[in-house]
Each structure stands twice: as structure tokens, then as C-alpha cells.
VOTORMI-952218 format. One line per field, with one value per atom (N, C-alpha, C, O): residue number from 1; atom name; x, z, y. Coordinates in steps of 0.001 Angstrom, whole numbers, padded with zeros to 6 digits, always signed. Each point is the difference from the previous one (the first is absolute). Layout:
seq	c(NUM ...)
atom	c(CA ...)
x	c(X ...)
z	c(Z ...)
y	c(Y ...)
***
This chain:
seq	c(1 1 1 1 2 2 2 2 3 3 3 3 4 4 4 4 5 5 5 5 6 6 6 6 7 7 7 7 8 8 8 8 9 9 9 9 10 10 10 10 11 11 11 11 12 12 12 12 13 13 13 13 14 14 14 14 15 15 15 15 16 16 16 16 17 17 17 17 18 18 18 18 19 19 19 19 20 20 20 20 21 21 21 21 22 22 22 22 23 23 23 23 24 24 24 24 25 25 25 25 26 26 26 26 27 27 27 27 28 28 28 28 29 29 29 29 30 30 30 30 31 31 31 31 32 32 32 32 33 33 33 33 34 34 34 34 35 35 35 35 36 36 36 36 37 37 37 37 38 38 38 38 39 39 39 39 40 40 40 40 41 41 41 41 42 42 42 42 43 43 43 43 44 44 44 44 45 45 45 45 46 46 46 46 47 47 47 47 48 48 48 48 49 49 49 49 50 50 50 50 51 51 51 51 52 52 52 52 53 53 53 53 54 54 54 54 55 55 55 55 56 56 56 56 57 57 57 57 58 58 58 58 59 59 59 59 60 60 60 60 61 61 61 61 62 62 62 62 63 63 63 63 64 64 64 64 65 65 65 65 66 66 66 66 67 67 67 67 68 68 68 68 69 69 69 69 70 70 70 70 71 71 71 71 72 72 72 72 73 73 73 73 74 74 74 74 75 75 75 75 76 76 76 76 77 77 77 77 78 78 78 78 79 79 79 79 80 80 80 80 81 81 81 81 82 82 82 82 83 83 83 83 84 84 84 84 85 85 85 85 86 86 86 86 87 87 87 87 88 88 88 88 89 89 89 89 90 90 90 90 91 91 91 91 92 92 92 92 93 93 93 93 94 94 94 94 95 95 95 95 96 96 96 96 97 97 97 97 98 98 98 98 99 99 99 99 100 100 100 100 101 101 101 101 102 102 102 102 103 103 103 103 104 104 104 104 105 105 105 105 106 106 106 106 107 107 107 107 108 108 108 108 109 109 109 109 110 110 110 110 111 111 111 111 112 112 112 112 113 113 113 113 114 114 114 114 115 115 115 115 116 116 116 116 117 117 117 117 118 118 118 118 119 119 119 119 120 120 120 120 121 121 121 121 122 122 122 122 123 123 123 123 124 124 124 124 125 125 125 125 126 126 126 126 127 127 127 127 128 128 128 128 129 129 129 129 130 130 130 130 131 131 131 131 132 132 132 132 133 133 133 133 134 134 134 134 135 135 135 135 136 136 136 136 137 137 137 137 138 138 138 138 139 139 139 139 140 140 140 140 141 141 141 141 142 142 142 142 143 143 143 143 144 144 144 144 145 145 145 145 146 146 146 146 147 147 147 147 148 148 148 148 149 149 149 149 150 150 150 150 151 151 151 151 152 152 152 152 153 153 153 153 154 154 154 154 155 155 155 155 156 156 156 156 157 157 157 157 158 158 158 158 159 159 159 159 160 160 160 160 161 161 161 161 162 162 162 162 163 163 163 163 164 164 164 164)
atom	c(N CA C O N CA C O N CA C O N CA C O N CA C O N CA C O N CA C O N CA C O N CA C O N CA C O N CA C O N CA C O N CA C O N CA C O N CA C O N CA C O N CA C O N CA C O N CA C O N CA C O N CA C O N CA C O N CA C O N CA C O N CA C O N CA C O N CA C O N CA C O N CA C O N CA C O N CA C O N CA C O N CA C O N CA C O N CA C O N CA C O N CA C O N CA C O N CA C O N CA C O N CA C O N CA C O N CA C O N CA C O N CA C O N CA C O N CA C O N CA C O N CA C O N CA C O N CA C O N CA C O N CA C O N CA C O N CA C O N CA C O N CA C O N CA C O N CA C O N CA C O N CA C O N CA C O N CA C O N CA C O N CA C O N CA C O N CA C O N CA C O N CA C O N CA C O N CA C O N CA C O N CA C O N CA C O N CA C O N CA C O N CA C O N CA C O N CA C O N CA C O N CA C O N CA C O N CA C O N CA C O N CA C O N CA C O N CA C O N CA C O N CA C O N CA C O N CA C O N CA C O N CA C O N CA C O N CA C O N CA C O N CA C O N CA C O N CA C O N CA C O N CA C O N CA C O N CA C O N CA C O N CA C O N CA C O N CA C O N CA C O N CA C O N CA C O N CA C O N CA C O N CA C O N CA C O N CA C O N CA C O N CA C O N CA C O N CA C O N CA C O N CA C O N CA C O N CA C O N CA C O N CA C O N CA C O N CA C O N CA C O N CA C O N CA C O N CA C O N CA C O N CA C O N CA C O N CA C O N CA C O N CA C O N CA C O N CA C O N CA C O N CA C O N CA C O N CA C O N CA C O N CA C O N CA C O N CA C O N CA C O N CA C O N CA C O N CA C O N CA C O N CA C O N CA C O N CA C O N CA C O N CA C O N CA C O N CA C O N CA C O N CA C O N CA C O N CA C O N CA C O)
x	c(+191540 -001004 -000419 +000322 -001143 -000312 +000012 +000561 -001350 -000255 +000682 -000245 +001454 +001077 +000739 +000416 -000358 +000158 -000654 +000474 -001985 -000940 +000287 -000089 +000289 +000832 +001120 -000133 +001364 +000916 +000021 +000744 -001659 -000374 -000490 +000320 -001467 -000611 +000936 +000166 +000412 +000961 +000834 +000183 +000369 +000965 -000423 +000763 -002509 -000228 -000520 -000248 +000158 +000212 -001562 -000530 -000076 -000995 +000060 -000090 +000194 +000035 -001035 +000391 -001480 -001134 +000335 -000613 +001733 +000652 +000958 +000650 -000532 +001059 -000754 -001125 +002356 +000148 -000811 +000189 -001220 -001094 -000323 -000408 +000463 -000651 +000701 +000567 -000636 -000072 -001261 -000970 +000819 -001111 +001299 +001017 -001476 +000146 -001154 -001204 +001889 -001019 -000402 +000793 -001298 -000144 -000958 -000801 +000782 -000985 -000533 +000839 -001724 -000772 -000011 +000487 -000727 +000056 +001222 +000468 +000372 +001341 +000956 -000331 +001189 +000875 -000432 -000882 +001248 -000948 +000758 +000957 -001771 +000271 +000464 -000841 +001837 +001001 -000274 +000610 -001551 +000078 +001292 +000279 +000272 +001085 -000153 -001095 +001978 +000291 -000190 +000285 -000615 -000539 -000133 -000956 +001898 +000040 -001199 -000082 -000994 -001553 -000519 -000908 +001653 -001522 +000457 +000945 -002001 +000021 -000910 -000545 +000212 -001208 -000970 -000235 -000593 -001422 +000398 -001011 +002046 +000366 -000402 -000296 +000404 -000150 -001699 -000442 -000555 -000999 -000704 -001210 +001841 -000698 +000343 -000755 +001996 +000136 +000040 -000084 +000243 -000099 -001275 -000195 -000517 -001084 -000211 -001197 +001610 -000009 -000761 -000366 +000400 -000419 +000956 +001165 -002000 +001224 +001309 +001184 -001804 +001077 +001263 +000863 -000432 +000863 -000374 -001197 +001873 -000467 +001201 +000941 -001025 +001629 -000533 -000973 +001763 +000045 +000797 +001214 -001889 +000820 +000419 -000694 +001682 +000664 +000928 +000320 -000068 +000183 +001738 +000051 +001009 +001690 +000128 -000141 +000437 -000230 +001528 +000374 +000136 +001673 +000043 -000427 +000898 +000542 +001571 +001027 -001605 +001272 +001312 +000188 +000526 +001162 +000999 +000156 +000663 +001311 +000941 +000111 +000605 +001559 +000511 -000649 +001747 +001016 +000221 +000341 -000575 -000251 +000734 -000475 +001801 +000786 +000529 +000301 -000357 +000396 +001621 +000536 +000083 +001447 +000249 +001108 -002511 +000193 +000264 -000463 +001480 +000238 -000849 -000042 -000499 -001040 -001588 -000814 +000485 -001372 +000285 +000755 -001670 -000161 -001244 -000071 -000637 -001438 -000838 -000991 +001107 -000489 -001244 -000819 +000604 -000816 -000965 +000225 -001401 -000618 -000608 -001033 +001376 -001019 -001426 -000352 -000368 -001974 +000092 +000743 -002075 -000316 -001243 -000568 +000096 -001572 -000208 +000701 -001446 -000562 -001618 -000882 +000799 -001534 -001162 -000976 +001935 -000625 -000339 -000610 +000993 -000424 -001385 -000511 -000221 -000931 -001521 -000282 -000224 -001069 -000895 -000413 +000051 -001129 +000252 -000849 +002556 +000044 -000854 -000266 -000623 -000822 +000555 +000504 -000547 +000602 -001264 -001002 +001917 -000522 -001375 -000759 +000884 -001169 -001783 -000339 -000400 -001422 -000094 -000939 +001790 -000334 +000896 -000375 +001299 +000384 +000282 -000412 +001425 +000606 +000502 +000292 -000179 +000734 +001665 +000360 +000622 +001439 -000017 -000740 +001970 +000866 +000041 -000318 +000841 +000332 -001308 +000059 -001229 -001168 -001084 -000868 +001359 -000746 -000392 +000544 -001717 -000546 +000049 -000069 +000217 +000204 +001337 +000232 +000764 +001401 -000020 -000807 +002486 +000749 +000404 +000331 -000464 +000030 +001866 +000957 -001162 +001464 +000548 -000315 +000988 +000324 +001312 +001208 -002206 +001109 +000748 +001080 -001944 +000678 -000131 -000755 +001204 -000008 +000001 +000984 -001954 +000432 -000001 -000889 +002103 +000019 -000664 +000099 -000688 -001155 -000037 +000429 -001180 +000051 -001487 -000525 -000249 -001343 -000082 +001105 -001825 +000010 -001190 -000343 -000440 -000948 -000414 -000630 +001194 +000133 -002148 -000367 -000146 -001290 -000683 -000911 +001469 -000554 +001009 +000277 +000341 +000786 -000274 +000783 -001861 -000347 +000642 +000019 +000618 +000804 +001403 +000580 +000330 +001001 +000748 -000541 +002122 +000602 +001115 +000594 -000188 +000829 +001583 +000058 +000831 +001429 +000703 +000613 -000468 +000769 -001114 -001069 +001968 -001085 +001259 +000876 -000952 +000793 -000407 -000601 +000737 -000571 +001006 +001097 -001143 +001002 +000665 -000613 +001285 +000865 -000686 -000171 -000006 -000359 -000951 +000115 -001184 -001368 +000321 +000842 -001937 +000267 -001433 -001010 +000787 -000907 +000191 +001006 -002239 -000431 -000457 -000857 +001812 +000017 -000660 -000022 -000471 -000756 +001209 +001205 -002036 +000965 +001293 +000899 -001153 +000983 -000939 -000989 +001521 -000829 +001358 +000947 -001213 +000972 +000450 -000974 +002399 +000325 +000809 +000658 -000291 +000449 +000759 -000423 +002001 +000680 +000636 +001022 -001507 +000110 +001547 +000103 +000829 +000655 -000229 -000314 +000440 +000051 +001217 +000167 +000859 +000877 +000173 -001002 +001752 -000370 +001502 +000595 -000047 +001475 -000155 +001010)
z	c(+138833 +000075 -001998 -000922 +001075 -001652 -001008 -001092 +001611 -001092 +000103 -000688 +001685 -000476 -001695 -000782 +000496 -001128 -001175 -000955 +001486 -000984 -000041 -000973 +001805 +000324 -001259 -000828 +001292 -001041 -001036 -000759 +000372 -001518 -000851 -001180 +002046 -000485 -000141 -001005 +002123 +000193 -001313 -000479 -000223 -001190 -000935 -000964 +000725 -001158 -000208 -001145 +002228 -000217 +000684 -000541 +001375 +000334 +001734 +001162 -001430 +001118 +000994 +001075 -001049 +000829 +001107 +001066 -001449 +000850 +000880 +000607 -000515 +000817 +001793 +000483 -000049 +001680 +000322 -000763 +001766 -000119 +001597 +000372 +000519 +001089 +001144 -000525 +001760 +001122 +000528 -000055 +000442 +000982 +001236 -000140 +001389 +001078 +000491 -000071 +000662 +000575 +001585 +000745 -000396 +001749 +000828 -000562 +002017 +000536 +000999 +000893 -000644 +001575 +000996 +000942 -000548 +001081 +000052 -000688 +001687 +000500 -000936 -001086 +001674 -000673 -001433 +000218 -001358 -001513 +000222 +000646 -001371 -000578 -001260 -000517 -000256 -000799 -000967 +000119 -001190 -000917 -001378 -000974 +001424 -000954 -001123 -000497 -000316 -001001 -001519 +000093 -000887 -001236 -001007 +000017 -001098 -001375 -000653 -001023 +001450 -000255 -000057 -000788 +002298 +000536 -001132 -000010 -000675 -001134 +000299 +001096 -001770 +000458 +000535 +001197 -002022 +000925 +001164 +000275 +000566 +000905 +001372 +001150 -001717 +001307 -000083 +001138 -002023 -000087 +000146 +000203 -000279 -000039 +001443 +000595 -000135 +001380 +001466 +001048 -001223 +001176 -000646 -001215 +001971 -000055 +000998 -000062 +000835 +001135 +001635 +001002 -001401 +001518 +000541 -000395 +002247 +000913 -000136 +000274 -000773 +000052 -000772 +000472 -001728 -000883 -001409 -000211 -000379 -001354 -000404 +000766 -001888 -000860 -000613 -000754 +001166 -000740 -001193 -000003 -001062 -000974 -000097 +000435 -000932 +000683 -001875 -000656 +000157 -001247 +000246 +001230 -001592 -000186 -000180 -001019 +002260 -000078 -000837 +000318 -000876 -000513 -001029 -000083 -000708 -001287 +000210 +000678 -001647 +000710 -000690 -000984 +002076 -000160 -000692 +001013 -001838 -000342 +001248 +000706 -000599 +000383 -000495 -000883 +001251 -000336 +001141 +001060 -001278 +000962 -000453 -000791 +001305 +000997 -000361 -001036 +002300 -000521 -000179 +000031 -000232 -000479 -000732 +000047 -001003 -001361 -001112 -000149 -000716 -001091 -001365 -001165 +001718 -001160 -000026 -000596 +001215 -000031 +000051 +000635 -001519 +000179 +001334 +001162 -001971 +001192 +000062 -000727 +001419 -000027 +001180 -000019 +000819 +001026 -000057 -000904 +001863 +000130 +001265 +000285 +000380 +001354 -000392 -001027 +001940 -000176 +001844 +000922 -001117 +001541 -000177 -000948 +002031 +000538 +001271 +000727 -000111 +001167 +000269 -000755 +002036 +000385 -000721 -000749 +001642 -000561 -001267 -000276 -000431 -001723 -000258 -001108 +002214 -000195 -000393 +000861 -001541 -000343 +001013 +000115 +000625 +001183 +001346 +000882 -000603 +001173 +000359 +001201 -002250 +000497 -000951 -000989 +001235 -000490 -001576 -000322 -000252 -001547 -000233 -000956 +002671 -000001 -000131 -000244 +000377 -000137 +001564 +000334 +000526 +001790 -000202 +000851 -001350 -000203 +001419 +000523 -000074 +001412 +000026 -001006 +002434 -000085 +000275 +000928 -001765 +000359 +000966 +000358 +000049 +000830 +001372 +000260 +001011 +001014 +000931 +001159 -001691 +000374 +000052 +000833 -002243 +000244 +001221 +001103 -001532 +000791 -000377 -001221 +002090 +001787 +000285 +001103 -002124 +000342 -001309 -000912 +001322 -001195 -000938 +000153 -001337 -001377 +000122 +000328 -000736 -000096 -001466 -000237 -000416 -001315 -000384 -000234 +000341 +000027 -001623 -000216 -000724 -001518 -000991 +000324 -001553 -000984 -001302 -000407 -000263 -001669 -000777 +000142 -001102 -001191 -001274 -000731 +000419 -000964 -001088 -000056 -001275 -001157 +000308 +000511 -000909 -000152 -001089 -000268 -001004 -001138 -000477 -001179 +002458 -000454 +001634 +000676 -000220 +001593 +000389 +001005 -001646 +000353 +000480 +000799 -001354 +000268 +000579 -000705 +001781 +001289 -000237 +000425 -001105 -000317 -001001 -000276 -000467 -001208 +000162 -001083 +002389 +000727 -000510 -000086 -000212 -000091 +000962 -000043 +000622 +000861 -000247 -000154 +000192 -000604 +000962 -000548 +001946 +001384 +001016 +000061 +000761 +001372 +001295 -000218 +001448 +000852 +001508 +000452 +000386 +001002 +000889 +000003 +000745 +001154 +000801 +000835 -000819 +001298 +001647 +001097 -001434 +001080 -000439 -000503 +000864 -000326 +000621 +000869 -001670 +000037 +000829 -000651 +002394 +000237 +000062 +000207 -000443 -000550 +001455 +000830 -000911 +001742 -000634 -001225 +001986 +000369 -000771 +000245 -001442 -000895 -000831 -000357 +000171 -001072 -000741 +000488 -001673 -001115 -000728 -000512 +000662 -000633 -001076 -000749 -000148 -001209 -000109 +000975 -002402 -000328 -001220 -000788 +000869 -000706 -000910 +000439 -001761 -000426 -001122 -000682 +000488 -000512 -001276 +000356 -001362 -001358 -000739 -000518 +000541 -000860 -000992 +000125 -001142 -000912 -000598 -000495 +000689 -000114 -001051 -000349)
y	c(+103727 -000231 +000096 +000750 -001926 -000089 +001054 -000094 +001318 +000756 +000925 +000992 -001008 +001169 -000617 +000855 -001987 -000336 +000816 +000616 -000901 +000653 +001970 +000749 -000558 +001293 +000777 +000901 -001922 +000210 -000152 +000621 -001606 -000219 +000774 +000138 +000611 +001364 +001127 +000691 -000597 +001409 -000056 +001119 -002152 -000327 -000124 -000064 -000054 -000238 +001992 +000377 +000579 +001212 +000358 +000971 -001456 -000306 +001317 -000397 +001293 +001006 -000104 +000454 -000856 +000011 -001153 -000050 -000949 -000891 +000222 -000851 +002458 +000404 -000155 -000133 +000237 -000304 +001007 +000948 -000689 +001255 -000049 +001100 -001913 -000002 -001273 -000958 +001017 -001145 -000586 +000756 -001674 -000342 -000270 -000681 +001490 -000330 -000922 +000248 -001528 -001054 +000292 -000575 +000942 +000005 -000722 -000748 +000899 -000218 +000594 +000113 +000275 +000835 -000956 +000624 -001724 -001189 -000308 -000907 +001769 -000180 -001374 -000474 +000202 -000754 -000836 -000830 +000883 -000472 -001776 -000426 -000078 -001632 +000349 +000736 -000931 +000441 -001030 -001063 +001235 -001176 -000304 +000700 -002005 -000710 +000515 -000266 +001117 +000603 -001265 -001194 +001616 -001417 +000853 +000776 -000754 +000481 -000002 +000679 -001383 +000530 +000684 +000264 +000690 +000934 +001579 +000788 -000927 +000914 +001069 -000131 +001180 +001281 -000730 +000162 -001191 -000633 -000903 -000646 +000286 -000245 +001095 -000325 +001629 +000479 +000213 -000158 +000438 -000505 -000915 +000094 -001128 -001246 -000647 -000770 +001200 -000378 +000588 -000641 +002109 +001502 +000104 -000056 +000186 +000395 +000808 +000279 +000189 +000902 -000450 +000615 -001848 -000278 -000085 +000050 -000313 -000496 +001207 -000192 +001435 +001124 -000063 +000740 -001540 -000213 +001208 +000196 +000297 +000516 +000926 +000207 +000278 +000385 +001038 +000011 +001022 +001305 +000234 -000199 +000637 +000332 +001411 +000920 -000781 +000983 +000323 -000991 +002283 +000439 -000006 +000018 -000028 +000006 +001558 +000676 -000318 +001951 +000435 +001129 -001529 +000295 -000700 -001151 +001728 -000312 -001119 +000031 -000873 -001750 +000896 +000715 -001199 +000607 -000799 -000682 +000156 -001082 +000189 +001002 -002334 -000019 -001089 -000561 +000064 -000969 -000703 +000525 -002064 -001122 -001070 -000815 +000737 +000208 +001602 +000593 -000292 +001871 +000341 +001108 -002438 +000771 -001274 -000533 -000182 -000642 +001026 +001131 -001955 +000795 -000681 +000395 -001388 -000597 +000401 -000706 +001768 +000252 +002037 +000736 -000555 +001811 +000000 +000398 -000972 +000311 -001281 +000083 -001302 -000875 +000232 -000919 +001762 -000117 +001240 +000805 -000521 +001072 +000378 -000606 +001316 +000235 +000323 +000582 -001018 +000588 +000299 -000339 +001234 +000597 +000214 +000544 -001055 +000129 +000278 -000704 +001515 +000109 +000095 +000409 -000906 -000065 +001226 -000005 +001144 +001309 +000414 +001033 -001804 +000175 -000555 +000168 -000920 -000720 +001021 +000832 -000870 +000347 +000281 +001154 -002009 -000303 -000385 +000124 -000817 -000611 -000630 +000020 -000960 -001254 -000695 +000532 -002094 -001146 +000112 +000638 -001735 -000103 -001128 -000164 -000673 -000937 +000377 +001158 -001939 +000631 +000436 +000722 -001100 +000766 +000916 +000807 -000317 +000946 +000701 +001036 -002201 +000417 +001333 +000648 -000172 +001525 -000179 -000724 +001408 +000191 +000909 +000916 -001506 +001148 -000470 -001161 +002320 -000250 +000077 -000410 +000940 +000234 -001403 -000262 -000613 -001113 -000581 +000047 -000678 -001584 -000883 -000140 -000965 +000505 +000539 +000495 -000564 +000163 +000780 +000180 +000341 +000602 -001025 -001176 +002054 -001273 -000201 +000700 -001871 -000475 -000927 -001166 +001834 -000416 -001409 -000021 -000900 -001418 -000222 -000551 +001114 -000187 +000822 +000917 -000807 +000857 -000542 -000618 +000784 -000350 +001328 +000839 -000676 +000545 +000018 -000986 +001876 -000236 +000755 +001153 -002061 +001150 -000060 -000989 +002299 +000276 -000100 -000472 +000603 +000139 +000550 +000086 +000386 +000758 +000187 -000813 +002178 +000193 +000570 +000608 -000872 +000285 -001641 -000214 -000475 -001495 -000849 -000971 +001065 -001085 -001154 -000850 +000462 -001780 -000354 -001200 +002055 -000572 +000396 +000094 +000235 +000278 -001642 -001103 +001569 -001451 -000158 +001077 -001610 +000300 -001104 -001220 +002041 +000474 -000787 -000917 +000955 -000530 +000329 +000607 -001399 -000223 -000357 -000836 +001545 -000213 -000272 +000975 -001920 +000104 +000780 -000560 +001676 +000520 -000599 -000666 +000676 -000689 +000754 -000531 +001520 +001094 +000980 +001118 -001914 +000752 +001323 +000227 +000896 +001375 +000168 -000269 +000800 +000239 +001706 +000678 -000347 +001473 +000741 -000302 +001390 +000772 +001283 +000122 +000754 +001261 +000794 -000042 +000917 +000837 -000221 +000761 -002162 -000405 -001172 -000547 +000342 -000992 -000679 +000598 -002343 -000688 +000161 +000069 +000100 -000198 -000535 -000364 +000027 -001464 +000669 +000846 -001628 +000488 -001046 -000526 +000102 -001217 -000087 +001020 -001883 -000198 -001253 -001135 +001356 -001290 +000443 +001104 -002352 -000117 -000965 -000703 +000194 -000644 -000018 +000958 -002515 -000286 -001599 -000610)
***
């Protein structure tokens, strides 16, 4: 993502508001989703402009729930002490369990017309958590195996980033 370079530059300049603080869970409530091809231009505004909540597509904006944990990659490398971080987010941390689009599609096992299926995720820098439209996307991934919500559980994504 092009915005990822902007985020790294902001962090290197000491801008703490650029920290990675949220994840987007991109989901469908309409059965097997049509997954869009990844494009480096898919910044934060892409979610607002392209994912309008119709046809059961939406995204959940969830905070990262644990402090980032440093790790060495590869683990047996003598070249690095801590060149990676682990981040965790779960749908259960969502404030509303409704999507961010104007449609506000319900998220979960009881969503209509079918349970929510998370098919993509994004790692987000939310400089102003009160204004999601200002979010910047650090990285985005289409899941190899989409996560279908089942009763009594919430999808959780563990994300690692390593720099070498």
C-alpha cells in the first residue's frame, strides 16, 4: 500500500499518532464473497468510496487489542535483535458490531441474509480514532481461507510484520 510508506516516514519522524492502531475486517453477509484484487492504491478512502455497504459487503473497524510484541525474524538470525512485531485484533472489540458503511450491515453469526464471512483484512493507522475517514492503510491482505462467523465466536486476526 502506498500509504504504508507515508506511515513509516511519519513514525520515523517521531509522529506517535501514526502508530498502527486498528484493523479492518472486510466482510460479506451475502454468501461467498467476490474478493477484489489487491491494488497498492487501496488506501483508507477506498473503503469509504468503493465499499458502500450494499449487497451485504461492509467492513468492521476494530482496535488492536494487545500491545505490539517484538520478535526476531528469522528467529535464528544473529543479524537482528527485534525486527518484527505481532499485532492482534478481534471482531469482539468492535464498538457496535455493525459495519462502517452508510448501510451499517450487521456483523456476526446472526447477520442477514447469511453469517458474516471475513475475506480480507487491513492494518490501519488511525491518527484520529474519532474520524475513521482519515485512516491510512499500512498493509492489506486477502485471506486464503475466509473466516465464517459461527455462533458464540468472533474472528480474531494475528498479524506479523517483519523488516529485513
